[in-house]
Biopython code that builds the backbone (N, CA, C, O; Angstrom):
import numpy as np
from Bio.PDB.StructureBuilder import StructureBuilder

atoms = [
    (1, "MET", "N", (0.514, 5.468, -10.753)),
    (1, "MET", "CA", (-0.264, 5.514, -9.177)),
    (1, "MET", "C", (-1.007, 3.728, -9.411)),
    (1, "MET", "O", (-2.051, 3.604, -10.053)),
    (2, "ASN", "N", (-0.459, 2.779, -8.939)),
    (2, "ASN", "CA", (-1.800, 1.441, -8.664)),
    (2, "ASN", "C", (-2.607, 1.746, -8.031)),
    (2, "ASN", "O", (-2.583, 2.927, -7.685)),
    (3, "SER", "N", (-3.800, 0.842, -7.511)),
    (3, "SER", "CA", (-4.295, 0.566, -6.650)),
    (3, "SER", "C", (-3.554, -0.542, -5.708)),
    (3, "SER", "O", (-2.631, -1.138, -6.262)),
    (4, "ILE", "N", (-3.825, -0.876, -4.420)),
    (4, "ILE", "CA", (-3.495, -1.534, -3.577)),
    (4, "ILE", "C", (-4.167, -2.685, -4.126)),
    (4, "ILE", "O", (-3.333, -3.590, -4.118)),
    (5, "ARG", "N", (-5.487, -3.193, -4.698)),
    (5, "ARG", "CA", (-6.163, -4.271, -4.676)),
    (5, "ARG", "C", (-5.102, -4.564, -6.080)),
    (5, "ARG", "O", (-4.453, -5.597, -5.913)),
    (6, "LYS", "N", (-4.869, -3.997, -7.149)),
    (6, "LYS", "CA", (-4.511, -4.671, -8.195)),
    (6, "LYS", "C", (-3.074, -5.339, -7.729)),
    (6, "LYS", "O", (-2.762, -6.521, -7.870)),
    (7, "ALA", "N", (-2.134, -4.104, -7.032)),
    (7, "ALA", "CA", (-0.756, -4.485, -7.032)),
    (7, "ALA", "C", (-0.600, -5.740, -5.659)),
    (7, "ALA", "O", (0.439, -6.222, -5.207)),
    (8, "LEU", "N", (-1.934, -5.992, -5.278)),
    (8, "LEU", "CA", (-2.041, -7.281, -4.453)),
    (8, "LEU", "C", (-1.679, -8.575, -5.760)),
    (8, "LEU", "O", (-0.841, -9.460, -5.935)),
    (9, "ARG", "N", (-2.782, -8.064, -6.416)),
    (9, "ARG", "CA", (-2.943, -9.244, -7.552)),
    (9, "ARG", "C", (-1.742, -9.456, -8.206)),
    (9, "ARG", "O", (-1.161, -10.539, -8.138)),
    (10, "GLU", "N", (-1.261, -8.376, -8.922)),
    (10, "GLU", "CA", (0.365, -8.721, -9.757)),
    (10, "GLU", "C", (1.531, -8.839, -8.521)),
    (10, "GLU", "O", (2.718, -8.828, -8.848)),
    (11, "GLY", "N", (1.256, -8.919, -7.502)),
    (11, "GLY", "CA", (2.809, -9.573, -6.477)),
    (11, "GLY", "C", (3.302, -8.425, -6.305)),
    (11, "GLY", "O", (4.467, -8.618, -5.956)),
    (12, "GLU", "N", (3.037, -7.033, -6.357)),
    (12, "GLU", "CA", (3.991, -6.202, -5.632)),
    (12, "GLU", "C", (3.667, -6.403, -4.182)),
    (12, "GLU", "O", (4.532, -6.674, -3.348)),
    (13, "LEU", "N", (2.233, -6.243, -3.872)),
    (13, "LEU", "CA", (2.006, -6.141, -2.699)),
    (13, "LEU", "C", (2.114, -7.097, -1.465)),
    (13, "LEU", "O", (3.326, -6.915, -1.345)),
    (14, "GLU", "N", (1.835, -7.943, -0.481)),
    (14, "GLU", "CA", (1.496, -9.101, 0.470)),
    (14, "GLU", "C", (0.934, -8.659, 1.678)),
    (14, "GLU", "O", (1.208, -7.662, 2.346)),
    (15, "LYS", "N", (-0.041, -9.705, 1.893)),
    (15, "LYS", "CA", (-0.432, -9.614, 3.294)),
    (15, "LYS", "C", (0.037, -10.456, 4.330)),
    (15, "LYS", "O", (0.634, -11.511, 4.114)),
    (16, "ASP", "N", (-0.188, -10.072, 5.295)),
    (16, "ASP", "CA", (0.889, -10.937, 6.557)),
    (16, "ASP", "C", (0.101, -11.704, 6.917)),
    (16, "ASP", "O", (-0.901, -12.003, 6.266)),
    (17, "THR", "N", (0.459, -12.250, 8.223)),
    (17, "THR", "CA", (-0.164, -13.417, 9.087)),
    (17, "THR", "C", (-1.617, -12.240, 9.575)),
    (17, "THR", "O", (-2.653, -12.802, 9.221)),
    (18, "TYR", "N", (-1.889, -11.063, 10.145)),
    (18, "TYR", "CA", (-2.429, -10.204, 10.279)),
    (18, "TYR", "C", (-3.427, -9.500, 9.323)),
    (18, "TYR", "O", (-4.347, -8.708, 9.529)),
    (19, "GLU", "N", (-3.027, -9.950, 8.442)),
    (19, "GLU", "CA", (-3.881, -8.980, 7.324)),
    (19, "GLU", "C", (-3.450, -7.634, 6.909)),
    (19, "GLU", "O", (-4.188, -6.796, 6.391)),
    (20, "ARG", "N", (-2.538, -7.529, 7.103)),
    (20, "ARG", "CA", (-1.159, -6.115, 7.223)),
    (20, "ARG", "C", (-1.002, -6.067, 5.660)),
    (20, "ARG", "O", (-0.549, -7.041, 5.059)),
    (21, "VAL", "N", (-1.449, -4.723, 4.904)),
    (21, "VAL", "CA", (-0.474, -4.607, 3.439)),
    (21, "VAL", "C", (1.170, -4.520, 3.771)),
    (21, "VAL", "O", (1.644, -3.665, 4.519)),
    (22, "THR", "N", (1.964, -5.560, 3.082)),
    (22, "THR", "CA", (3.718, -5.270, 3.245)),
    (22, "THR", "C", (3.731, -5.036, 2.228)),
    (22, "THR", "O", (2.752, -5.215, 1.503)),
    (23, "CYS", "N", (5.420, -4.307, 1.624)),
    (23, "CYS", "CA", (5.660, -4.277, 0.286)),
    (23, "CYS", "C", (6.534, -5.474, -0.271)),
    (23, "CYS", "O", (7.631, -5.854, 0.139)),
    (24, "ALA", "N", (5.913, -5.879, -1.116)),
    (24, "ALA", "CA", (6.401, -7.451, -1.277)),
    (24, "ALA", "C", (8.342, -7.567, -1.348)),
    (24, "ALA", "O", (8.856, -8.567, -0.846)),
    (25, "GLU", "N", (9.188, -6.553, -1.950)),
    (25, "GLU", "CA", (10.323, -6.510, -2.110)),
    (25, "GLU", "C", (11.120, -5.685, -0.564)),
    (25, "GLU", "O", (12.310, -5.939, -0.374)),
    (26, "CYS", "N", (10.448, -4.821, 0.357)),
    (26, "CYS", "CA", (11.163, -5.003, 1.024)),
    (26, "CYS", "C", (10.653, -5.752, 2.865)),
    (26, "CYS", "O", (11.287, -5.948, 3.902)),
    (27, "GLU", "N", (9.467, -5.925, 2.513)),
    (27, "GLU", "CA", (8.502, -6.437, 2.984)),
    (27, "GLU", "C", (8.334, -5.740, 4.213)),
    (27, "GLU", "O", (7.792, -6.396, 5.103)),
    (28, "LYS", "N", (8.649, -4.628, 4.467)),
    (28, "LYS", "CA", (8.061, -3.495, 5.404)),
    (28, "LYS", "C", (6.642, -3.622, 5.695)),
    (28, "LYS", "O", (6.243, -4.544, 4.984)),
    (29, "PRO", "N", (5.549, -3.095, 6.478)),
    (29, "PRO", "CA", (4.545, -2.904, 6.347)),
    (29, "PRO", "C", (4.027, -1.389, 5.697)),
    (29, "PRO", "O", (4.590, -0.576, 6.430)),
    (30, "LEU", "N", (3.304, -0.693, 4.776)),
    (30, "LEU", "CA", (2.768, 0.522, 5.127)),
    (30, "LEU", "C", (2.956, 1.642, 5.621)),
    (30, "LEU", "O", (2.690, 1.545, 6.818)),
    (31, "LYS", "N", (3.230, 2.539, 5.402)),
    (31, "LYS", "CA", (2.201, 4.138, 5.994)),
    (31, "LYS", "C", (0.957, 4.539, 5.192)),
    (31, "LYS", "O", (0.667, 4.320, 4.015)),
    (32, "THR", "N", (0.363, 5.131, 6.078)),
    (32, "THR", "CA", (-0.614, 5.634, 5.294)),
    (32, "THR", "C", (-1.054, 7.604, 5.754)),
    (32, "THR", "O", (-1.357, 8.238, 6.764)),
    (33, "THR", "N", (-0.893, 7.800, 4.701)),
    (33, "THR", "CA", (-1.041, 9.234, 4.524)),
    (33, "THR", "C", (-2.623, 9.320, 4.325)),
    (33, "THR", "O", (-3.159, 8.486, 3.595)),
    (34, "ASN", "N", (-3.435, 10.370, 4.996)),
    (34, "ASN", "CA", (-4.828, 10.303, 4.669)),
    (34, "ASN", "C", (-5.267, 11.603, 4.215)),
    (34, "ASN", "O", (-5.311, 12.337, 5.202)),
    (35, "ASP", "N", (-5.651, 12.295, 3.043)),
    (35, "ASP", "CA", (-5.873, 13.676, 3.120)),
    (35, "ASP", "C", (-7.380, 13.529, 3.026)),
    (35, "ASP", "O", (-7.860, 12.911, 2.075)),
    (36, "PRO", "N", (-8.326, 14.185, 4.174)),
    (36, "PRO", "CA", (-9.051, 14.554, 4.090)),
    (36, "PRO", "C", (-10.173, 15.378, 2.877)),
    (36, "PRO", "O", (-11.373, 15.648, 2.924)),
    (37, "ASP", "N", (-9.346, 15.546, 2.068)),
    (37, "ASP", "CA", (-10.292, 16.421, 0.974)),
    (37, "ASP", "C", (-10.207, 15.649, -0.810)),
    (37, "ASP", "O", (-10.623, 16.057, -1.894)),
    (38, "SER", "N", (-9.522, 14.497, -0.425)),
    (38, "SER", "CA", (-9.335, 13.341, -1.805)),
    (38, "SER", "C", (-10.614, 11.847, -1.090)),
    (38, "SER", "O", (-11.135, 11.518, -0.024)),
    (39, "ILE", "N", (-10.578, 11.529, -2.106)),
    (39, "ILE", "CA", (-11.654, 9.923, -2.169)),
    (39, "ILE", "C", (-10.618, 9.025, -1.980)),
    (39, "ILE", "O", (-10.880, 7.831, -2.124)),
    (40, "ALA", "N", (-9.104, 9.478, -1.584)),
    (40, "ALA", "CA", (-8.152, 8.091, -1.632)),
    (40, "ALA", "C", (-7.018, 7.979, -0.723)),
    (40, "ALA", "O", (-6.222, 8.917, -0.681)),
    (41, "THR", "N", (-6.798, 6.702, 0.189)),
    (41, "THR", "CA", (-6.034, 6.775, 0.995)),
    (41, "THR", "C", (-4.780, 6.434, 0.528)),
    (41, "THR", "O", (-4.730, 5.278, 0.108)),
    (42, "ILE", "N", (-3.204, 7.396, 0.429)),
    (42, "ILE", "CA", (-2.485, 6.743, 0.057)),
    (42, "ILE", "C", (-1.406, 5.845, 0.730)),
    (42, "ILE", "O", (-0.673, 6.553, 1.419)),
    (43, "ARG", "N", (-1.073, 4.600, 0.769)),
    (43, "ARG", "CA", (-0.064, 3.798, 1.289)),
    (43, "ARG", "C", (1.542, 4.096, 0.444)),
    (43, "ARG", "O", (1.826, 4.205, -0.748)),
    (44, "THR", "N", (2.167, 4.143, 1.405)),
    (44, "THR", "CA", (3.779, 4.460, 1.044)),
    (44, "THR", "C", (4.617, 3.307, 1.650)),
    (44, "THR", "O", (4.219, 2.760, 2.678)),
    (45, "CYS", "N", (5.980, 2.848, 0.931)),
    (45, "CYS", "CA", (6.756, 1.554, 1.872)),
    (45, "CYS", "C", (7.245, 2.535, 2.151)),
    (45, "CYS", "O", (7.275, 3.526, 1.421)),
    (46, "PRO", "N", (7.841, 2.424, 3.543)),
    (46, "PRO", "CA", (8.935, 3.628, 4.295)),
    (46, "PRO", "C", (9.835, 3.301, 3.557)),
    (46, "PRO", "O", (10.074, 4.275, 2.843)),
    (47, "ASP", "N", (10.901, 1.947, 3.156)),
    (47, "ASP", "CA", (11.888, 2.289, 2.807)),
    (47, "ASP", "C", (12.280, 2.275, 0.858)),
    (47, "ASP", "O", (13.354, 2.650, 0.387)),
    (48, "CYS", "N", (11.685, 2.010, 0.448)),
    (48, "CYS", "CA", (11.821, 2.271, -1.339)),
    (48, "CYS", "C", (10.812, 2.990, -1.306)),
    (48, "CYS", "O", (11.471, 3.693, -2.071)),
    (49, "GLY", "N", (9.443, 3.763, -1.134)),
    (49, "GLY", "CA", (9.270, 4.734, -1.427)),
    (49, "GLY", "C", (8.346, 4.919, -2.454)),
    (49, "GLY", "O", (8.068, 6.033, -2.897)),
    (50, "ARG", "N", (7.651, 3.431, -3.020)),
    (50, "ARG", "CA", (6.344, 3.168, -3.647)),
    (50, "ARG", "C", (5.382, 3.908, -2.846)),
    (50, "ARG", "O", (5.330, 4.239, -1.662)),
    (51, "GLU", "N", (4.221, 4.148, -4.432)),
    (51, "GLU", "CA", (3.423, 4.531, -3.198)),
    (51, "GLU", "C", (1.922, 4.060, -4.800)),
    (51, "GLU", "O", (1.816, 3.999, -6.024)),
    (52, "TRP", "N", (0.820, 3.790, -3.008)),
    (52, "TRP", "CA", (0.077, 3.029, -4.382)),
    (52, "TRP", "C", (-1.476, 3.463, -3.335)),
    (52, "TRP", "O", (-1.372, 3.311, -2.117)),
    (53, "LYS", "N", (-2.800, 3.974, -3.908)),
    (53, "LYS", "CA", (-3.858, 4.328, -2.969)),
    (53, "LYS", "C", (-4.463, 3.115, -3.095)),
    (53, "LYS", "O", (-4.212, 2.055, -3.668)),
    (54, "GLU", "N", (-5.664, 3.725, -2.137)),
    (54, "GLU", "CA", (-6.558, 2.958, -1.513)),
    (54, "GLU", "C", (-7.790, 3.786, -1.775)),
    (54, "GLU", "O", (-7.701, 4.908, -1.276)),
    (55, "ILE", "N", (-8.818, 3.568, -2.363)),
    (55, "ILE", "CA", (-10.309, 3.953, -2.241)),
    (55, "ILE", "C", (-10.635, 3.812, -0.572)),
    (55, "ILE", "O", (-10.459, 3.075, 0.398)),
    (56, "ARG", "N", (-10.995, 4.565, -0.824)),
    (56, "ARG", "CA", (-12.239, 4.868, 1.141)),
    (56, "ARG", "C", (-13.442, 3.964, 0.643)),
    (56, "ARG", "O", (-14.423, 3.790, 1.365)),
]
sb = StructureBuilder()
sb.init_structure("model")
sb.init_model(0)
sb.init_chain("A")
sb.init_seg("    ")
for serial, (resi, resn, name, xyz) in enumerate(atoms, 1):
    if name == "N":
        sb.init_residue(resn, " ", resi, " ")
    sb.init_atom(name, np.array(xyz, "f"), 0.0, 1.0, " ", f" {name:<3s}", serial, name[0])
structure = sb.get_structure()
């Protein structure tokens, strides 16, 4: 699982006009899963199911 920053640099993710992070393949905004016991937030594409982590 890559980080959001690394995925943006590699072209896996893109930012839209409103700075929302979207999947480059599906062009859909990512969903957020927030685990209070973890330092990272998991961002998931609703269509393809790929996941990325975002450090808070």
